[in-house]
C-alpha positions in Angstrom: 280.0 -24.3 -35.9 276.5 -25.5 -37.0 274.3 -27.0 -34.3 273.6 -30.7 -35.2 270.0 -31.3 -36.2 267.9 -33.9 -34.6 267.6 -36.8 -37.0 264.2 -37.4 -38.5 263.1 -40.9 -39.4 262.1 -41.7 -43.0 258.5 -41.6 -43.9 255.6 -39.4 -42.8 256.5 -37.3 -39.7 255.1 -38.5 -36.4 254.1 -36.8 -33.2 257.4 -38.1 -31.7 259.3 -36.3 -34.5 257.5 -33.1 -33.7 258.3 -33.4 -30.0 262.0 -34.0 -30.6 262.3 -31.1 -33.0 260.5 -28.8 -30.6 262.4 -30.1 -27.6 259.2 -30.9 -25.6 257.6 -34.0 -24.3 255.2 -36.0 -26.5 252.3 -35.1 -24.2 253.0 -31.4 -24.5 253.4 -31.6 -28.3 250.0 -33.4 -28.4 248.3 -30.7 -26.3 249.8 -27.9 -28.4 248.8 -29.4 -31.7 245.3 -30.5 -30.7 244.2 -27.4 -28.9 244.6 -28.6 -25.3 245.4 -26.4 -22.3 248.4 -26.1 -20.0 250.9 -25.3 -22.8 253.3 -22.4 -22.3 253.6 -19.8 -25.1 257.3 -20.8 -25.6 256.4 -24.5 -26.0 253.4 -23.6 -28.3 255.7 -21.6 -30.6 258.3 -24.4 -30.7 255.7 -27.0 -31.6 254.1 -24.7 -34.2 257.5 -24.3 -35.8 258.2 -28.0 -35.8 254.9 -28.8 -37.3 255.5 -26.3 -40.2 259.1 -27.6 -40.7 258.1 -31.2 -40.8 254.7 -30.8 -42.6 253.1 -32.8 -39.9 249.4 -33.6 -40.3 247.5 -34.1 -36.9 245.6 -37.2 -36.2 241.9 -36.4 -35.9 241.3 -39.2 -33.4 244.1 -37.8 -31.2 242.7 -34.3 -31.4 239.3 -35.6 -30.3 240.8 -37.3 -27.3 242.5 -34.1 -26.2 239.8 -31.6 -27.0 236.8 -33.9 -26.4 235.4 -32.5 -29.6 234.0 -34.5 -32.6 234.2 -31.5 -35.0 230.6 -32.3 -36.1 227.3 -30.6 -35.6 223.8 -32.2 -35.9 220.9 -30.6 -37.7 217.9 -32.2 -36.1 214.7 -32.2 -38.1 211.6 -33.9 -36.6 209.9 -34.4 -39.9 209.3 -37.3 -42.4 212.0 -37.9 -45.0 209.9 -36.8 -48.0 209.1 -33.4 -46.3 212.8 -32.7 -45.7 213.9 -33.4 -49.3 211.0 -31.6 -51.0 210.4 -28.5 -49.0 212.7 -25.5 -49.9 212.6 -24.4 -46.2 214.8 -27.3 -45.3 217.2 -26.8 -48.2 217.6 -23.2 -47.2 218.2 -24.2 -43.6 220.9 -26.7 -44.5 222.7 -24.3 -46.8 222.8 -21.7 -44.0 224.1 -24.1 -41.4 226.7 -25.7 -43.7 227.9 -22.4 -45.0 229.1 -21.5 -41.5 230.4 -25.0 -40.6 232.4 -25.3 -43.9 234.4 -22.2 -42.9 235.4 -24.0 -39.6 236.0 -27.4 -41.3 233.2 -28.9 -39.2 231.0 -31.8 -40.4 227.2 -31.5 -40.7 225.2 -34.5 -39.5 221.6 -34.6 -40.5 219.3 -36.4 -38.0 215.7 -37.0 -39.1 213.8 -37.4 -35.8 210.3 -38.4 -36.7 207.9 -38.9 -33.8 208.2 -42.2 -31.9 211.1 -44.6 -32.0 213.1 -42.3 -34.4 213.0 -39.4 -31.8 214.2 -41.8 -29.1 217.0 -43.0 -31.3 218.1 -39.5 -32.1 218.1 -38.6 -28.4 220.3 -41.6 -27.6 222.7 -40.5 -30.4 222.9 -37.0 -28.9 223.2 -38.3 -25.3 226.3 -40.3 -26.4 227.9 -37.0 -27.6 228.6 -38.1 -31.1 228.3 -34.4 -32.0 229.4 -31.2 -30.3 226.0 -29.5 -30.5 222.8 -29.4 -32.4 220.7 -27.0 -34.5 217.0 -28.0 -34.2 214.4 -26.9 -36.7 210.7 -27.6 -37.5 209.9 -28.9 -34.1 206.5 -29.9 -32.8 204.6 -29.6 -29.5 204.9 -33.3 -28.6 208.6 -33.8 -29.4 209.7 -31.7 -26.3 213.2 -31.5 -27.8 214.1 -28.2 -26.1 213.5 -29.8 -22.7 215.3 -33.0 -23.6 218.4 -31.2 -24.9 218.5 -28.7 -22.1 218.4 -31.7 -19.6 221.3 -33.3 -21.5 223.4 -30.1 -21.3 224.2 -30.4 -25.0 224.8 -27.1 -26.6 221.9 -26.4 -28.9 220.2 -23.6 -30.8 216.6 -23.8 -32.1 215.4 -22.5 -35.4 212.0 -21.2 -34.4 210.5 -20.7 -30.9 210.1 -24.0 -29.1 206.6 -24.9 -27.9 208.0 -25.9 -24.4 211.4 -25.3 -22.9 211.9 -22.0 -24.8 213.2 -20.4 -21.6 216.1 -22.9 -21.4 217.5 -22.7 -25.0 218.7 -20.1 -27.5 216.5 -19.7 -30.6 216.3 -17.7 -33.8 212.9 -17.0 -35.2 211.1 -14.8 -37.6 208.3 -12.5 -36.2 205.5 -14.8 -37.4 202.7 -12.8 -35.7 203.8 -9.5 -37.1 204.4 -11.0 -40.6 200.9 -12.6 -40.9 199.3 -9.4 -39.5 201.0 -7.4 -42.2 200.0 -9.9 -44.9 196.4 -9.6 -43.8 196.6 -5.8 -43.8 197.7 -5.9 -47.4 194.4 -7.5 -48.4 192.4 -5.2 -46.1 194.1 -2.2 -47.8 193.2 -3.6 -51.2 189.5 -3.6 -50.2 189.0 -7.3 -49.3 186.4 -7.8 -46.7 185.8 -11.5 -46.6 189.3 -12.8 -45.9 190.0 -16.4 -45.0 193.2 -18.1 -43.9 195.0 -21.4 -44.4 196.9 -21.7 -41.2 199.9 -23.9 -40.4 199.9 -26.9 -38.0 198.3 -26.3 -34.6 201.2 -28.2 -32.9 203.9 -25.8 -34.2 204.6 -22.3 -32.9 204.9 -20.9 -36.4 201.4 -22.1 -37.3 199.9 -20.7 -34.1 201.7 -17.4 -34.2 200.8 -16.8 -37.9 197.2 -17.5 -37.2 197.3 -15.1 -34.3 198.6 -12.4 -36.6 195.7 -12.9 -39.0 193.2 -12.7 -36.2 194.8 -9.5 -34.8 194.5 -7.8 -38.2 190.9 -9.0 -38.7 189.9 -7.8 -35.3 191.5 -4.4 -35.8 189.5 -4.0 -39.0 186.3 -5.2 -37.5 186.1 -8.2 -39.9 184.8 -11.7 -39.2 187.5 -14.2 -38.4 185.6 -17.5 -38.9 187.1 -18.7 -42.2 190.0 -20.8 -41.0 191.4 -24.1 -42.3 194.7 -25.8 -41.2 197.4 -27.4 -43.4 200.8 -28.9 -42.6 202.9 -26.5 -44.8 202.8 -28.9 -47.8 201.3 -28.1 -51.2 198.8 -31.0 -51.0 197.5 -29.8 -47.7 197.0 -26.3 -49.2 194.8 -27.7 -51.9 192.7 -29.6 -49.4 192.3 -26.7 -47.1 191.5 -24.2 -49.9 188.8 -26.6 -51.3 187.2 -27.0 -47.8 187.4 -23.3 -47.1 185.8 -22.3 -50.4 183.0 -24.8 -50.0 182.1 -23.3 -46.6 182.8 -19.7 -47.6 182.3 -19.3 -51.4 182.2 -15.5 -50.9 185.8 -15.2 -49.9 187.6 -12.3 -51.7 191.0 -12.7 -49.9 193.1 -15.5 -48.7 196.1 -15.4 -46.3 198.2 -18.6 -46.4 200.8 -19.5 -43.8 203.3 -20.9 -46.4 204.1 -20.5 -50.1 203.8 -24.2 -50.7 200.3 -24.2 -49.3 199.5 -21.1 -51.3 200.6 -22.8 -54.5 198.1 -25.5 -53.8 195.4 -23.0 -53.1 196.1 -21.2 -56.3 195.5 -24.4 -58.3 192.1 -24.8 -56.6 191.1 -21.3 -57.3 192.1 -21.7 -61.0 190.1 -24.9 -61.2 187.0 -23.1 -59.8 187.4 -20.3 -62.3 188.2 -17.8 -59.6 190.6 -15.1 -60.9 193.6 -14.1 -58.8 193.7 -11.3 -57.7 190.5 -9.9 -59.3 188.1 -12.4 -57.5 190.3 -13.6 -54.7 193.6 -11.9 -53.7 196.2 -14.2 -52.1 199.3 -13.6 -49.9 201.7 -16.3 -48.8 204.6 -16.6 -46.4 208.3 -17.7 -46.9 209.6 -16.4 -50.3 211.9 -19.4 -50.8 211.6 -19.6 -54.6 208.1 -21.1 -54.9 206.4 -17.7 -55.0 208.2 -16.7 -58.2 207.0 -19.8 -60.0 203.3 -19.8 -59.3 200.6 -18.5 -61.7 200.1 -15.7 -60.9 203.4 -15.0 -59.1 202.8 -14.8 -55.3 202.8 -11.8 -53.0 204.4 -13.1 -49.8 206.2 -12.3 -46.6 209.9 -13.1 -46.9 211.6 -14.9 -44.0 215.4 -15.0 -44.5 215.7 -18.8 -43.8 219.3 -19.2 -44.9 220.5 -16.1 -42.9 218.6 -17.2 -39.9 220.1 -20.7 -40.0 223.6 -19.2 -40.3 223.0 -17.0 -37.3 221.7 -20.0 -35.3 224.9 -21.9 -36.2 227.1 -19.0 -35.2 225.4 -18.8 -31.9 225.8 -22.5 -31.4 229.5 -22.4 -32.1 229.9 -19.6 -29.7 228.3 -21.7 -27.0 230.5 -24.7 -27.8 233.6 -22.5 -27.8 232.6 -21.0 -24.4 232.4 -17.5 -25.9 228.7 -17.2 -25.0 227.7 -19.0 -21.8 225.1 -16.6 -20.4 221.3 -16.8 -20.4 219.6 -18.3 -23.5 219.2 -15.7 -26.3 216.2 -14.8 -28.3 216.9 -13.5 -31.8 213.7 -12.3 -33.6 214.0 -11.3 -37.3 211.4 -9.1 -39.0 209.8 -10.5 -42.2 209.6 -8.4 -45.3 206.7 -8.0 -47.7 207.5 -8.9 -51.3 204.8 -7.7 -53.7 204.0 -9.7 -56.8 200.9 -10.4 -58.9 198.6 -12.3 -56.5 197.7 -9.2 -54.3 
C-alpha cells in the first residue's frame, strides 16, 4: 500500500512545508537550508530532498539571521568620485573583485571614503557590519584604514601595502620598487644619462616605493638623482610635473613616470615643446591598463596585473570570511612585467 503523503498547502511552498516533508522541526529545517550548524547528515539530506521536491526558495533575510552573513562585500576607495570613475586602475580593480563575487552570488558595495567626514561615515558603516568584509584600495598615509579595520575585527584585504598597520592585515601588491628600478634601467641601457622622474603621491606607498626604485637604479649607474617632481597619478598632474621638471632640467633625455596617466600628460608637454619621443627624451610609464596603447607615441611601461591582483585579494578575503584562512596576515607580492612600445 502506498504511504500517504503529507498534504501541501496551495501557493508557494513555505519553510513549514519543507519541515513537514522532511520530518524535522522548523528550526532544524531553517538551519539546514541557511547553512547553520548542528544539523545531522540525515536531517540535512531529508531537508535537501524536500527543498528540491517542493521547489522551495530560501528567504535571504532568514538566511542572514542564521548565518550572520549579509552576502555582500565592500570595496573601499579613499579617493574623490571623479578619480574613481575616470582612472582605469579602479575599473580594473572593480572588475577583478566582482568577477570573483559573481561566482559566489555575493553583492559588491562600493564605498568612496574621501578624507574627513566621508571616512568616518564609512567606518561607521563597516562597524555596523553591513558587509561581511572589505577590499581596500588606493589608501593614503593619513586614512589609517588598516589599523581601523584591524581594530574592528572585520575581515579585510588591502590592494597595495598599507602605510601603517600592514603587519595586521593581508595585502596583495605589485613589486613597485623592482618595477620602477627596471623601468629606469631600460633608459640607462638605451644610453640616457640625464633621467628625471615624475613620482606618485608622497603619502601613498606605491608612490614612495616607485621613487625608491628609480633612486636605486640611478645610484647603481652613478647618475644624479635630483630631477624629481610629484604628481597624484592623474593626467593633469603629469602635465604640471613634466612642465616644472623640464623648466628646471631642460637637458633631460629620459623620463620615468610612476603611472601611465601621468606619462600621457607628460607626452603632451614634450610634444608641445617640440621634444621628440624617444629621440630627444625617452619615456617609460607604469600600469599598462589601456592608456599606454593610445598615447602618441605608444608607451613603454611596466605592467601590473590589476584585475588579477584584485581577484586574488577577493579570494583571500572570502577564505578569511569562511574561516578557511585564519592564520597570520599574508603578503602576496606580484612582479611587474616590462611591455616595450615606441616611447623607449
